[in-house]
C-alpha positions as CSV (number, residue, x, y, z in Angstrom):
1,M,-11.7,1.5,18.3
2,K,-8.2,2.3,17.4
3,K,-6.2,5.3,17.0
4,G,-10.0,6.9,17.0
5,L,-11.1,4.5,14.3
6,G,-14.1,2.5,14.4
7,V,-15.3,-0.6,11.8
8,V,-18.4,-1.2,11.1
9,A,-19.9,-4.4,8.4
10,I,-22.5,-4.5,6.5
11,S,-24.0,-7.8,5.1
12,Y,-27.4,-9.0,3.1
13,D,-27.5,-11.7,5.4
14,S,-30.2,-12.0,8.2
15,R,-30.0,-10.6,11.7
16,Q,-29.6,-14.1,12.9
17,I,-26.9,-15.2,10.9
18,L,-24.9,-12.0,11.7
19,Q,-25.5,-12.6,15.3
20,N,-24.5,-16.3,14.8
21,F,-21.2,-15.8,12.9
22,S,-20.5,-13.0,15.4
23,N,-20.7,-14.8,18.5
24,R,-18.8,-18.1,16.8
25,M,-15.8,-15.8,15.4
26,K,-15.7,-13.7,18.3
27,I,-16.2,-10.7,16.4
28,G,-15.6,-7.4,18.3
29,F,-17.2,-4.9,16.0
30,P,-21.0,-4.1,14.9
31,L,-22.3,-6.2,11.7
32,L,-25.1,-4.6,10.3
33,S,-27.9,-6.7,8.4
34,D,-29.4,-5.2,5.4
35,E,-31.7,-7.7,4.5
36,G,-33.2,-7.1,0.9
37,S,-29.9,-5.1,-0.1
38,V,-31.8,-1.4,0.3
39,V,-28.7,0.0,1.6
40,I,-26.2,-1.7,-0.6
41,R,-28.4,-0.8,-3.7
42,S,-28.2,2.7,-2.8
43,F,-24.5,2.9,-2.1
44,G,-24.5,1.5,-6.0
45,I,-22.1,-1.6,-5.0
46,L,-24.5,-4.3,-5.7
47,N,-22.9,-7.2,-7.5
48,T,-25.0,-7.3,-11.0
49,S,-23.1,-10.5,-12.1
50,V,-24.9,-12.9,-9.7
51,T,-27.8,-14.8,-11.1
52,R,-31.0,-13.0,-10.0
53,G,-32.7,-15.5,-7.9
54,A,-29.8,-17.5,-6.5
55,L,-28.6,-17.9,-2.8
56,D,-25.9,-14.8,-3.1
57,D,-28.5,-12.9,-4.9
58,G,-28.1,-9.3,-3.3
59,V,-24.7,-9.6,-2.2
60,P,-22.4,-6.5,-2.8
61,Y,-19.2,-6.3,-4.3
62,P,-16.4,-6.4,-1.9
63,G,-15.2,-3.2,-0.4
64,I,-14.4,-0.5,2.5
65,F,-15.5,2.9,3.0
66,I,-13.5,5.4,4.7
67,V,-15.9,7.5,6.4
68,D,-14.8,11.0,8.6
69,A,-16.4,12.4,11.6
70,S,-19.0,14.5,9.4
71,G,-20.4,11.2,7.4
72,K,-18.4,12.2,4.2
73,V,-16.8,9.0,2.0
74,T,-13.1,9.9,1.9
75,A,-12.0,7.0,0.2
76,K,-13.0,4.0,-0.9
77,Y,-11.6,0.1,-1.9
78,F,-13.5,-2.3,-3.8
79,E,-12.9,-5.6,-5.5
80,E,-15.0,-7.4,-8.1
81,K,-14.3,-10.7,-6.6
82,Y,-13.9,-11.5,-2.7
83,Q,-11.2,-14.1,-3.0
84,E,-8.8,-10.9,-3.6
85,R,-8.6,-7.9,-1.1
86,F,-6.7,-5.0,0.3
87,T,-5.5,-5.9,4.0
88,P,-6.3,-3.5,6.2
89,D,-2.9,-3.1,6.9
90,T,-2.7,-1.6,3.6
91,I,-5.5,0.4,4.1
92,L,-4.5,2.0,7.2
93,S,-0.9,2.4,6.3
94,K,-2.0,4.5,3.2
95,E,-5.0,6.6,4.4
96,F,-3.7,6.8,8.1
97,G,0.0,6.4,8.2
98,L,-0.6,3.7,10.5
99,T,1.4,0.3,10.5
100,G,1.7,-2.6,12.7
101,G,4.4,-4.9,11.6
102,A,7.9,-4.9,12.9
103,R,9.9,-2.2,12.8
104,F,13.9,-2.1,12.2
105,E,16.7,0.5,12.6
106,R,20.6,0.0,11.4
107,R,23.2,2.7,12.0
108,T,26.5,3.4,10.7
109,D,28.8,6.1,11.0
110,H,27.4,7.8,8.1
111,L,24.2,6.3,7.4
112,K,21.0,5.6,9.0
113,L,18.3,2.9,7.7
114,T,14.7,2.6,8.9
115,A,12.2,0.4,7.3
116,Q,8.7,-1.4,8.5
117,V,6.6,-4.2,7.5
118,S,3.0,-3.2,6.5
119,Q,1.8,-6.4,8.0
120,D,3.5,-9.5,10.0
121,K,1.6,-12.3,7.9
122,V,0.3,-12.9,4.4
123,R,-2.3,-15.2,3.7
124,P,-3.9,-16.0,0.1
125,G,-6.0,-13.5,-1.5
126,N,-4.1,-10.5,0.2
127,R,-3.6,-7.4,-1.7
128,L,-0.2,-6.0,-1.4
129,T,0.0,-3.9,-4.9
130,E,0.0,-0.2,-3.3
131,H,3.2,-0.4,-4.9
132,I,2.5,-1.9,-8.7
133,H,3.1,0.6,-11.6
134,K,4.7,3.3,-9.1
135,A,8.4,4.9,-9.7
136,A,11.5,3.4,-7.7
137,G,15.2,4.5,-7.4
138,I,18.1,3.5,-5.9
139,V,20.6,4.8,-3.9
140,G,23.8,2.9,-3.3
141,V,26.0,3.6,-0.6
142,S,29.4,1.6,0.4
143,A,32.8,2.0,1.7
144,G,34.4,0.8,-1.7
145,V,34.8,3.2,-4.6
146,F,32.1,1.9,-6.7
147,G,29.0,2.6,-4.3
148,G,27.3,-0.5,-4.0
149,A,26.6,-0.9,-7.7
150,R,26.6,-4.6,-7.7
151,T,24.3,-4.4,-5.0
152,I,22.0,-2.2,-7.4
153,E,22.1,-4.6,-10.0
154,H,21.1,-7.6,-8.5
155,F,18.5,-5.4,-6.7
156,Q,17.0,-4.6,-10.2
157,P,14.9,-7.9,-10.5
158,V,13.2,-7.6,-7.0
159,L,11.7,-4.4,-8.1
160,R,10.6,-5.8,-11.1
161,E,9.3,-8.7,-9.5
162,L,7.4,-6.5,-7.0
163,G,5.8,-4.3,-9.7
164,L,7.7,-1.2,-9.3
165,V,9.3,0.8,-12.3
166,S,12.8,1.3,-12.0
167,I,14.1,4.7,-13.2
168,L,17.3,5.1,-15.2
169,W,19.1,7.1,-13.2
170,D,21.2,5.7,-9.7
171,V,23.3,7.3,-7.2
172,N,26.1,5.6,-5.8
173,F,28.1,7.3,-2.9
174,G,31.1,5.3,-3.1
175,A,34.0,5.7,-0.2
176,V,31.1,7.1,1.9
177,E,33.7,8.2,4.5
178,K,35.3,10.9,2.1
179,V,31.8,12.1,1.0
180,F,30.1,13.1,4.3
181,D,31.8,13.9,7.3
182,S,30.7,12.6,11.4
183,S,27.7,14.9,11.3
184,G,26.3,13.6,7.7
185,Q,27.1,16.9,6.2
186,L,28.0,16.7,2.2
187,L,31.4,16.9,1.5
188,D,31.8,16.5,-2.2
189,Q,29.6,18.7,-4.0
190,A,29.6,16.9,-7.1
191,Y,26.9,14.6,-5.4
192,V,24.2,17.7,-5.5
193,R,24.1,17.6,-9.3
194,R,23.9,13.8,-9.2
195,T,21.1,13.6,-6.8
196,D,19.1,16.6,-8.5
197,K,18.9,14.5,-12.2
198,F,18.2,11.5,-10.2
199,L,15.2,13.1,-8.2
200,N,13.8,14.7,-11.5
201,E,13.8,11.6,-13.0
202,L,11.9,10.0,-10.2
203,I,9.4,12.7,-9.7
204,W,8.9,12.7,-13.7
205,M,8.3,9.0,-13.4
206,A,5.8,9.2,-10.8
207,K,3.9,11.5,-12.2
208,V,3.5,9.7,-15.6
209,L,2.8,6.6,-13.6
210,R,0.1,8.2,-11.9
211,Y,-1.6,9.7,-14.6
212,G,-1.7,6.3,-16.4
213,R,-3.0,4.3,-13.3
214,E,-5.8,7.1,-13.0
215,N,-6.6,7.4,-16.6
216,I,-5.8,4.6,-18.8
217,S,-7.2,1.1,-18.4
218,L,-5.2,-2.1,-18.6
219,E,-8.4,-4.1,-19.8
């Protein structure tokens, strides 16, 4: 249990196999046996691509159900193949706002930056794809007059490699000590119009991409 959350795993393996596996791997949560795949079939997650009568006949598609205290399924994460899966840290971050990775904070007179890693280790098959086909906008801040324009230019390929979709507009806060006072209040109101344009496009792009993810298949 952590933060009021519990974990239970279910498999088509026998109780003896699961008990031996649990002891060997020192697993601290229950492993439930569903010999004959009765529960697996009732949930509609039986892997029908497996050859009937084969050793793995009865295996489910790999996945996770999130169930609330009343027994209602509130979310599910399933894959066609066991080799690639969402990591527990990714799911905990998305569903409950829990992150277990290192946290970083940097401060200047005019800026506070906070970042947190969703997980400290990555292994083959881990799906870190919560950001793919999602909108991204970049805000540059610098003491110089160009507002981090060169940094933004170099950061664009990074966004693309991550699968994010960058919007057309950026916001560049150049000579930042003249844009904000020591308490963080905006001094140059021209930035309000620029930021509104930036945010409007970011929101529009996010809505478009969300519709695409939910309604248009890439296959």
